[in-house]
Z-matrix of the N, CA and C atoms (Angstrom, degrees):
N
C 1 1.455
C 2 1.524 1 110.50
N 3 1.354 2 117.11 1 -45.93
C 4 1.459 3 120.72 2 -179.18
C 5 1.520 4 110.78 3 -66.04
N 6 1.339 5 117.00 4 -36.65
C 7 1.459 6 120.89 5 179.69
C 8 1.529 7 110.34 6 -65.73
N 9 1.313 8 116.41 7 -40.69
C 10 1.461 9 121.21 8 -180.00
C 11 1.537 10 109.41 9 -64.08
N 12 1.338 11 117.20 10 -41.89
C 13 1.457 12 121.30 11 179.15
C 14 1.525 13 110.57 12 -64.57
N 15 1.318 14 116.94 13 -40.68
C 16 1.467 15 121.93 14 179.08
C 17 1.527 16 110.62 15 -62.94
N 18 1.330 17 117.49 16 -45.31
C 19 1.465 18 121.82 17 179.85
C 20 1.525 19 109.53 18 -63.55
N 21 1.315 20 117.50 19 -41.92
C 22 1.458 21 121.76 20 -179.99
C 23 1.526 22 110.43 21 -63.26
N 24 1.313 23 117.43 22 -43.45
C 25 1.456 24 122.44 23 179.41
C 26 1.529 25 110.87 24 -63.25
N 27 1.319 26 117.81 25 -42.52
C 28 1.467 27 121.77 26 177.59
C 29 1.519 28 110.77 27 -62.41
N 30 1.313 29 117.23 28 -41.43
C 31 1.463 30 121.11 29 179.27
C 32 1.526 31 110.80 30 -63.10
N 33 1.327 32 118.19 31 -42.96
C 34 1.463 33 121.64 32 179.11
C 35 1.525 34 110.25 33 -63.16
N 36 1.319 35 117.57 34 -42.49
C 37 1.462 36 120.56 35 178.97
C 38 1.523 37 111.50 36 -64.00
N 39 1.327 38 117.46 37 -40.78
C 40 1.469 39 121.19 38 179.19
C 41 1.527 40 110.49 39 -64.86
N 42 1.319 41 117.44 40 -42.13
C 43 1.470 42 120.94 41 178.92
C 44 1.526 43 109.88 42 -62.46
N 45 1.332 44 117.55 43 -43.89
C 46 1.455 45 121.14 44 178.74
C 47 1.521 46 111.48 45 -62.59
N 48 1.318 47 117.64 46 -38.85
C 49 1.454 48 121.51 47 178.55
C 50 1.523 49 110.90 48 -65.05
N 51 1.329 50 116.87 49 -45.31
C 52 1.471 51 121.02 50 179.66
C 53 1.520 52 110.32 51 -63.49
N 54 1.315 53 118.15 52 -44.03
C 55 1.468 54 121.61 53 179.31
C 56 1.527 55 109.83 54 -63.18
N 57 1.313 56 116.61 55 -42.12
C 58 1.463 57 120.14 56 179.12
C 59 1.514 58 112.14 57 -63.70
N 60 1.337 59 118.31 58 -40.04
C 61 1.461 60 121.45 59 -179.88
C 62 1.523 61 111.81 60 -69.23
N 63 1.308 62 117.03 61 -40.49
C 64 1.466 63 119.98 62 -177.65
C 65 1.518 64 112.33 63 -76.44
N 66 1.319 65 117.78 64 -26.64
C 67 1.472 66 119.73 65 -179.40
C 68 1.522 67 111.51 66 -83.26
N 69 1.313 68 117.54 67 -12.24
C 70 1.459 69 120.67 68 178.36
C 71 1.510 70 113.69 69 88.54
N 72 1.319 71 118.71 70 2.13
C 73 1.457 72 120.03 71 -179.76
C 74 1.533 73 111.96 72 -76.47
N 75 1.322 74 117.26 73 -21.30
C 76 1.455 75 121.57 74 177.69
C 77 1.512 76 107.25 75 -116.33
N 78 1.337 77 116.47 76 124.97
C 79 1.459 78 120.02 77 177.80
C 80 1.505 79 109.61 78 -118.10
N 81 1.313 80 116.03 79 142.94
C 82 1.454 81 121.39 80 178.73
C 83 1.521 82 108.63 81 -98.68
N 84 1.334 83 117.11 82 130.34
C 85 1.461 84 121.36 83 179.12
C 86 1.520 85 108.94 84 -73.65
N 87 1.328 86 115.77 85 138.74
C 88 1.455 87 120.01 86 -179.84
C 89 1.524 88 108.94 87 -134.59
N 90 1.318 89 115.27 88 157.09
C 91 1.447 90 120.36 89 175.41
C 92 1.512 91 112.46 90 88.02
N 93 1.338 92 114.57 91 -165.35
C 94 1.465 93 120.58 92 -175.85
C 95 1.528 94 112.62 93 -73.41
N 96 1.316 95 117.94 94 -20.09
C 97 1.458 96 120.66 95 -178.03
C 98 1.524 97 112.45 96 -75.00
N 99 1.326 98 116.91 97 -16.04
C 100 1.465 99 119.92 98 -179.30
C 101 1.515 100 109.17 99 -75.85
N 102 1.337 101 116.75 100 120.70
C 103 1.458 102 120.62 101 -179.54
C 104 1.523 103 109.06 102 -145.21
N 105 1.293 104 115.36 103 140.86
C 106 1.446 105 121.45 104 178.25
C 107 1.522 106 107.99 105 -121.46
N 108 1.315 107 117.51 106 130.87
C 109 1.459 108 121.97 107 176.59
C 110 1.517 109 108.37 108 -101.36
N 111 1.316 110 115.88 109 127.27
C 112 1.459 111 121.49 110 -178.30
C 113 1.518 112 108.60 111 -121.20
N 114 1.325 113 116.28 112 133.00
C 115 1.459 114 121.62 113 177.45
C 116 1.512 115 109.63 114 -101.99
N 117 1.318 116 116.45 115 144.75
C 118 1.451 117 121.83 116 178.05
C 119 1.527 118 108.71 117 -82.65
N 120 1.342 119 119.11 118 114.51
C 121 1.466 120 120.72 119 -177.04
C 122 1.528 121 113.43 120 -73.03
N 123 1.321 122 116.97 121 -13.61
C 124 1.463 123 119.24 122 -177.45
C 125 1.520 124 112.65 123 -77.43
N 126 1.312 125 117.14 124 -28.87
C 127 1.452 126 119.68 125 -178.17
C 128 1.513 127 111.18 126 68.22
N 129 1.313 128 116.12 127 -158.78
C 130 1.472 129 120.98 128 179.63
C 131 1.517 130 107.99 129 -119.87
N 132 1.327 131 117.45 130 117.85
C 133 1.469 132 119.43 131 -178.81
C 134 1.527 133 110.89 132 -70.89
N 135 1.329 134 116.75 133 153.23
C 136 1.472 135 119.35 134 178.48
C 137 1.531 136 110.46 135 -69.93
N 138 1.303 137 115.47 136 158.67
C 139 1.465 138 120.94 137 178.21
C 140 1.530 139 109.65 138 -65.01
N 141 1.312 140 116.24 139 145.64
C 142 1.462 141 122.05 140 -179.55
C 143 1.525 142 108.97 141 -101.16
N 144 1.320 143 115.81 142 128.14
C 145 1.454 144 121.07 143 176.49
C 146 1.524 145 108.17 144 -97.17
N 147 1.324 146 116.69 145 117.52
C 148 1.454 147 120.84 146 -179.57
C 149 1.521 148 110.35 147 -78.96
N 150 1.314 149 116.06 148 134.72
C 151 1.453 150 121.83 149 177.85
C 152 1.527 151 106.92 150 -117.60
N 153 1.329 152 118.05 151 122.71
C 154 1.463 153 119.24 152 -178.25
C 155 1.528 154 111.39 153 -69.50
N 156 1.321 155 115.44 154 154.22
C 157 1.461 156 120.50 155 176.63
C 158 1.530 157 109.42 156 -71.09
N 159 1.325 158 115.54 157 156.83
C 160 1.459 159 120.28 158 178.17
C 161 1.527 160 109.23 159 -66.87
N 162 1.328 161 117.74 160 146.77
C 163 1.467 162 119.28 161 179.11
C 164 1.531 163 110.87 162 -66.72
N 165 1.325 164 115.74 163 146.79
C 166 1.465 165 120.85 164 178.30
C 167 1.526 166 110.28 165 -76.88
N 168 1.331 167 116.38 166 141.57
C 169 1.475 168 118.06 167 175.63
C 170 1.535 169 109.98 168 -73.95
N 171 1.331 170 116.58 169 154.93
C 172 1.465 171 120.70 170 178.90
C 173 1.520 172 111.24 171 -65.25
N 174 1.341 173 116.64 172 -40.06
C 175 1.463 174 120.81 173 178.77
C 176 1.524 175 109.68 174 -148.32
N 177 1.318 176 116.13 175 160.88
C 178 1.459 177 121.72 176 -177.98
C 179 1.521 178 113.54 177 -101.27
N 180 1.323 179 118.10 178 -8.10
C 181 1.471 180 121.00 179 -178.07
C 182 1.529 181 110.62 180 -55.91
N 183 1.327 182 116.00 181 127.90
C 184 1.453 183 121.91 182 178.74
C 185 1.525 184 114.38 183 80.00
N 186 1.309 185 117.80 184 -2.27
C 187 1.468 186 121.32 185 -179.70
C 188 1.534 187 110.05 186 -88.82
N 189 1.333 188 115.84 187 163.09
C 190 1.450 189 122.54 188 174.18
C 191 1.520 190 108.46 189 -108.46
N 192 1.326 191 116.55 190 125.97
C 193 1.464 192 121.65 191 177.68
C 194 1.523 193 107.83 192 -109.33
N 195 1.320 194 115.79 193 120.89
C 196 1.453 195 122.18 194 178.96
C 197 1.524 196 108.96 195 -93.42
N 198 1.316 197 115.82 196 126.33
C 199 1.456 198 121.92 197 173.57
C 200 1.522 199 105.25 198 -103.34
N 201 1.333 200 116.04 199 109.41
C 202 1.461 201 121.63 200 -169.87
C 203 1.524 202 110.71 201 -111.43
N 204 1.338 203 114.12 202 128.24
C 205 1.459 204 122.12 203 175.44
C 206 1.522 205 107.76 204 -89.88
N 207 1.327 206 116.54 205 126.47
C 208 1.467 207 120.82 206 -177.70
C 209 1.525 208 113.16 207 -85.17
N 210 1.329 209 117.93 208 -3.78
C 211 1.460 210 120.78 209 179.29
C 212 1.512 211 113.72 210 100.88
N 213 1.324 212 118.33 211 -1.37
C 214 1.460 213 121.26 212 176.33
C 215 1.523 214 107.83 213 -68.40
N 216 1.333 215 119.25 214 138.75
C 217 1.469 216 120.87 215 -176.26
C 218 1.524 217 113.48 216 -52.81
N 219 1.301 218 116.32 217 132.47
C 220 1.478 219 129.05 218 178.38
C 221 1.529 220 114.13 219 66.71
N 222 1.324 221 118.55 220 4.09
C 223 1.465 222 119.44 221 176.25
C 224 1.520 223 110.51 222 -67.16
N 225 1.335 224 117.60 223 -31.86
C 226 1.461 225 120.50 224 -179.36
C 227 1.525 226 112.16 225 -60.55
N 228 1.323 227 117.54 226 -38.26
C 229 1.470 228 121.55 227 179.15
C 230 1.522 229 109.82 228 -63.02
N 231 1.331 230 116.30 229 -46.92
C 232 1.457 231 120.87 230 -179.95
C 233 1.527 232 111.47 231 -63.99
N 234 1.330 233 117.52 232 -43.89
C 235 1.471 234 120.74 233 -177.46
C 236 1.529 235 111.64 234 -67.27
N 237 1.334 236 117.46 235 -35.57
C 238 1.480 237 119.75 236 176.70
C 239 1.531 238 110.45 237 -65.00
N 240 1.329 239 116.35 238 -43.08
C 241 1.469 240 120.31 239 178.10
C 242 1.526 241 111.08 240 -64.19
N 243 1.314 242 116.32 241 -41.36
C 244 1.459 243 120.85 242 179.28
C 245 1.522 244 110.90 243 -63.65
N 246 1.325 245 117.65 244 -42.15
C 247 1.471 246 121.73 245 178.59
C 248 1.526 247 110.60 246 -64.42
N 249 1.329 248 117.50 247 -42.18
C 250 1.465 249 121.03 248 179.28
C 251 1.526 250 110.99 249 -64.66
N 252 1.309 251 117.12 250 -42.53
C 253 1.462 252 121.22 251 178.21
C 254 1.522 253 111.27 252 -64.58
N 255 1.310 254 116.43 253 -41.00
C 256 1.464 255 121.54 254 178.88
C 257 1.525 256 110.56 255 -64.23
N 258 1.339 257 117.21 256 -44.19
C 259 1.469 258 121.71 257 179.87
C 260 1.529 259 111.13 258 -63.63
N 261 1.328 260 116.94 259 -36.65
C 262 1.467 261 121.12 260 -179.79
C 263 1.527 262 111.59 261 -69.68
N 264 1.323 263 116.67 262 -41.50
C 265 1.467 264 119.27 263 -176.75
C 266 1.523 265 113.10 264 -84.31
N 267 1.343 266 118.67 265 -19.53
C 268 1.470 267 122.14 266 179.35
C 269 1.526 268 109.70 267 -132.87
N 270 1.341 269 118.17 268 77.53
C 271 1.471 270 120.66 269 -175.77
C 272 1.529 271 114.08 270 -65.98
N 273 1.324 272 118.77 271 -17.48
C 274 1.473 273 120.66 272 -179.78
C 275 1.534 274 112.02 273 -80.45
N 276 1.329 275 116.52 274 -4.34
C 277 1.462 276 121.30 275 -179.69
C 278 1.521 277 108.85 276 -109.29
N 279 1.332 278 116.11 277 131.78
C 280 1.462 279 120.59 278 178.58
C 281 1.526 280 108.16 279 -84.76
N 282 1.335 281 117.33 280 130.95
C 283 1.469 282 121.36 281 179.30
C 284 1.517 283 109.81 282 -112.87
N 285 1.314 284 116.15 283 140.86
C 286 1.460 285 123.56 284 178.33
C 287 1.524 286 108.45 285 -131.12
N 288 1.328 287 116.83 286 132.28
C 289 1.458 288 121.04 287 173.77
C 290 1.521 289 108.05 288 -103.42
N 291 1.340 290 116.28 289 131.21
C 292 1.465 291 121.18 290 177.72
C 293 1.525 292 109.42 291 -136.50
N 294 1.323 293 114.53 292 150.74
C 295 1.463 294 120.58 293 172.39
C 296 1.524 295 107.54 294 -108.61
N 297 1.323 296 115.15 295 125.97
C 298 1.456 297 121.31 296 -179.76
C 299 1.523 298 109.24 297 -73.58
N 300 1.311 299 116.00 298 143.21
C 301 1.463 300 121.26 299 178.74
C 302 1.524 301 109.25 300 -72.78
N 303 1.329 302 117.20 301 138.05
C 304 1.459 303 121.61 302 177.11
C 305 1.517 304 112.02 303 79.69
N 306 1.320 305 114.70 304 -160.85
C 307 1.466 306 120.56 305 -179.56
C 308 1.521 307 110.07 306 -92.59
N 309 1.321 308 115.14 307 -176.26
C 310 1.459 309 120.75 308 179.49
C 311 1.527 310 111.54 309 -58.17
N 312 1.322 311 117.46 310 -32.87
C 313 1.455 312 121.83 311 -175.49
C 314 1.526 313 113.65 312 -83.32
N 315 1.337 314 117.51 313 -13.92
C 316 1.465 315 121.12 314 -178.16
C 317 1.523 316 110.58 315 -86.46
N 318 1.320 317 115.09 316 147.01
C 319 1.455 318 121.26 317 179.03
C 320 1.535 319 109.41 318 -86.34
N 321 1.321 320 116.15 319 152.28
C 322 1.466 321 122.25 320 176.41
C 323 1.527 322 108.10 321 -133.41
N 324 1.342 323 117.89 322 76.69
C 325 1.460 324 121.55 323 -173.95
C 326 1.530 325 113.83 324 -58.31
N 327 1.324 326 117.34 325 -34.74
C 328 1.469 327 120.79 326 -179.15
C 329 1.541 328 110.41 327 -63.97
N 330 1.330 329 116.68 328 -43.34
C 331 1.467 330 120.75 329 179.27
C 332 1.522 331 110.66 330 -66.31
N 333 1.334 332 116.92 331 -44.60
C 334 1.468 333 119.42 332 -178.77
C 335 1.518 334 110.93 333 -65.59
N 336 1.354 335 118.05 334 -33.54
C 337 1.473 336 121.27 335 176.84
C 338 1.528 337 110.40 336 -66.33
N 339 1.334 338 117.10 337 -39.97
C 340 1.474 339 120.63 338 177.67
C 341 1.526 340 110.82 339 -62.74
N 342 1.326 341 116.76 340 -44.48
C 343 1.465 342 120.62 341 179.99
C 344 1.520 343 109.99 342 -62.71
N 345 1.336 344 116.54 343 -43.94
C 346 1.465 345 120.35 344 -179.04
C 347 1.524 346 111.43 345 -66.28
N 348 1.343 347 116.64 346 -39.93
C 349 1.464 348 121.71 347 -179.27
C 350 1.532 349 111.63 348 -62.20
N 351 1.313 350 116.78 349 -41.50
C 352 1.458 351 121.06 350 -178.17
C 353 1.528 352 112.62 351 -87.29
N 354 1.325 353 116.23 352 -0.01
C 355 1.470 354 118.79 353 -178.91
C 356 1.505 355 111.76 354 63.77
N 357 1.304 356 115.81 355 33.70
C 358 1.452 357 120.61 356 -175.01
C 359 1.523 358 113.39 357 -81.95
N 360 1.307 359 113.13 358 168.14
C 361 1.454 360 122.54 359 176.89
C 362 1.533 361 106.85 360 -113.08
N 363 1.331 362 117.58 361 155.21
C 364 1.459 363 121.17 362 -173.17
C 365 1.520 364 111.53 363 -125.08
N 366 1.344 365 114.44 364 134.14
C 367 1.466 366 121.89 365 165.94
C 368 1.525 367 103.50 366 -116.00
N 369 1.341 368 115.94 367 112.25
C 370 1.460 369 121.29 368 -173.95
C 371 1.513 370 110.00 369 -103.50
N 372 1.334 371 116.77 370 120.38
C 373 1.459 372 121.72 371 178.44
C 374 1.509 373 110.10 372 -87.23
N 375 1.325 374 117.66 373 118.64
C 376 1.463 375 120.73 374 -175.71
C 377 1.518 376 113.06 375 -113.78
N 378 1.298 377 120.10 376 12.97
C 379 1.457 378 122.05 377 178.14
C 380 1.502 379 111.98 378 105.20
N 381 1.316 380 115.31 379 -166.69
C 382 1.468 381 119.27 380 -176.12
C 383 1.504 382 112.30 381 -116.08
Protein backbone atom coordinates (compact mmCIF):
# COMPACT_ATOMS: atom_id res chain seq x y z
CA UNK A 1 0.00 0.00 0.00
CA UNK A 2 2.78 2.45 0.94
CA UNK A 3 4.73 1.58 -2.21
CA UNK A 4 1.68 2.24 -4.38
CA UNK A 5 1.15 5.63 -2.69
CA UNK A 6 4.82 6.53 -3.20
CA UNK A 7 4.69 5.63 -6.91
CA UNK A 8 1.48 7.62 -7.34
CA UNK A 9 2.99 10.66 -5.62
CA UNK A 10 6.11 10.49 -7.83
CA UNK A 11 3.95 10.30 -10.94
CA UNK A 12 1.95 13.38 -9.90
CA UNK A 13 5.14 15.34 -9.24
CA UNK A 14 6.60 14.34 -12.63
CA UNK A 15 3.41 15.38 -14.44
CA UNK A 16 3.44 18.75 -12.65
CA UNK A 17 7.08 19.28 -13.59
CA UNK A 18 6.45 18.47 -17.26
CA UNK A 19 3.39 20.75 -17.38
CA UNK A 20 5.36 23.53 -15.71
CA UNK A 21 8.26 23.21 -18.18
CA UNK A 22 6.06 23.15 -21.27
CA UNK A 23 3.85 26.03 -20.14
CA UNK A 24 6.85 28.28 -19.58
CA UNK A 25 6.14 28.93 -15.91
CA UNK A 26 9.37 27.18 -14.90
CA UNK A 27 12.61 28.25 -16.55
CA UNK A 28 15.98 26.60 -16.21
CA UNK A 29 19.00 28.89 -15.82
CA UNK A 30 21.73 28.28 -18.37
CA UNK A 31 25.18 29.62 -19.04
CA UNK A 32 27.63 31.42 -16.79
CA UNK A 33 24.92 33.44 -15.04
CA UNK A 34 23.50 30.32 -13.39
CA UNK A 35 24.81 30.13 -9.83
CA UNK A 36 23.68 28.36 -6.72
CA UNK A 37 24.78 29.40 -3.23
CA UNK A 38 24.98 26.59 -0.71
CA UNK A 39 25.50 27.02 3.03
CA UNK A 40 27.19 24.43 5.20
CA UNK A 41 24.61 23.38 7.85
CA UNK A 42 27.29 21.92 10.11
CA UNK A 43 28.94 25.22 10.93
CA UNK A 44 32.18 25.25 12.88
CA UNK A 45 32.28 23.30 16.14
CA UNK A 46 33.93 24.88 19.18
CA UNK A 47 37.43 23.83 20.18
CA UNK A 48 37.61 20.83 22.51
CA UNK A 49 39.62 21.11 25.70
CA UNK A 50 41.06 17.74 26.69
CA UNK A 51 40.97 16.90 30.38
CA UNK A 52 43.25 14.08 31.53
CA UNK A 53 41.86 11.21 33.58
CA UNK A 54 42.58 11.11 37.30
CA UNK A 55 45.70 9.15 38.25
CA UNK A 56 45.15 5.57 39.41
CA UNK A 57 45.87 4.79 43.05
CA UNK A 58 48.65 2.28 43.80
CA UNK A 59 46.27 0.10 45.83
CA UNK A 60 42.64 0.07 46.94
CA UNK A 61 43.10 -1.32 50.47
CA UNK A 62 41.39 0.97 52.97
CA UNK A 63 39.89 3.16 50.23
CA UNK A 64 36.20 3.90 49.64
CA UNK A 65 34.83 3.15 46.16
CA UNK A 66 31.58 4.88 45.27
CA UNK A 67 29.33 3.14 42.77
CA UNK A 68 27.17 5.97 41.46
CA UNK A 69 23.96 5.65 39.47
CA UNK A 70 23.55 8.57 37.06
CA UNK A 71 19.77 8.12 36.76
CA UNK A 72 19.72 6.25 33.45
CA UNK A 73 16.91 3.64 33.54
CA UNK A 74 17.93 0.32 35.19
CA UNK A 75 21.51 1.50 35.81
CA UNK A 76 20.82 1.38 39.55
CA UNK A 77 20.22 -2.39 39.43
CA UNK A 78 23.52 -2.97 37.63
CA UNK A 79 25.50 -0.64 39.92
CA UNK A 80 24.11 -2.29 43.08
CA UNK A 81 25.12 -5.72 41.76
CA UNK A 82 28.55 -4.42 40.78
CA UNK A 83 29.09 -2.90 44.25
CA UNK A 84 28.02 -6.15 45.96
CA UNK A 85 30.34 -8.21 43.76
CA UNK A 86 33.21 -5.81 44.38
CA UNK A 87 32.64 -5.89 48.17
CA UNK A 88 32.59 -9.71 48.15
CA UNK A 89 35.80 -10.10 46.15
CA UNK A 90 37.69 -7.24 47.89
CA UNK A 91 36.66 -7.11 51.58
CA UNK A 92 39.46 -4.63 52.45
CA UNK A 93 37.77 -1.99 50.28
CA UNK A 94 34.71 -0.09 51.51
CA UNK A 95 31.96 0.19 48.87
CA UNK A 96 29.20 2.80 48.79
CA UNK A 97 26.24 2.93 46.42
CA UNK A 98 24.79 6.38 45.67
CA UNK A 99 22.23 7.79 43.27
CA UNK A 100 23.18 11.11 41.72
CA UNK A 101 20.58 13.86 41.87
CA UNK A 102 18.99 14.74 38.52
CA UNK A 103 19.98 13.33 35.16
CA UNK A 104 23.39 12.50 33.75
CA UNK A 105 23.81 16.12 32.65
CA UNK A 106 22.95 17.66 36.04
CA UNK A 107 25.60 18.42 38.63
CA UNK A 108 25.45 17.04 42.19
CA UNK A 109 27.90 19.19 44.21
CA UNK A 110 26.94 17.61 47.55
CA UNK A 111 27.80 14.10 46.31
CA UNK A 112 31.07 15.21 44.71
CA UNK A 113 32.04 17.02 47.96
CA UNK A 114 31.40 13.81 49.95
CA UNK A 115 33.55 11.77 47.56
CA UNK A 116 36.35 14.35 47.70
CA UNK A 117 36.16 14.62 51.51
CA UNK A 118 36.53 10.87 52.00
CA UNK A 119 39.19 10.57 49.31
CA UNK A 120 36.97 8.13 47.52
CA UNK A 121 37.13 6.68 44.06
CA UNK A 122 34.17 6.64 41.65
CA UNK A 123 32.65 4.10 39.29
CA UNK A 124 29.95 6.05 37.44
CA UNK A 125 27.17 4.13 35.70
CA UNK A 126 26.03 6.04 32.62
CA UNK A 127 23.69 3.54 30.95
CA UNK A 128 24.11 1.11 28.12
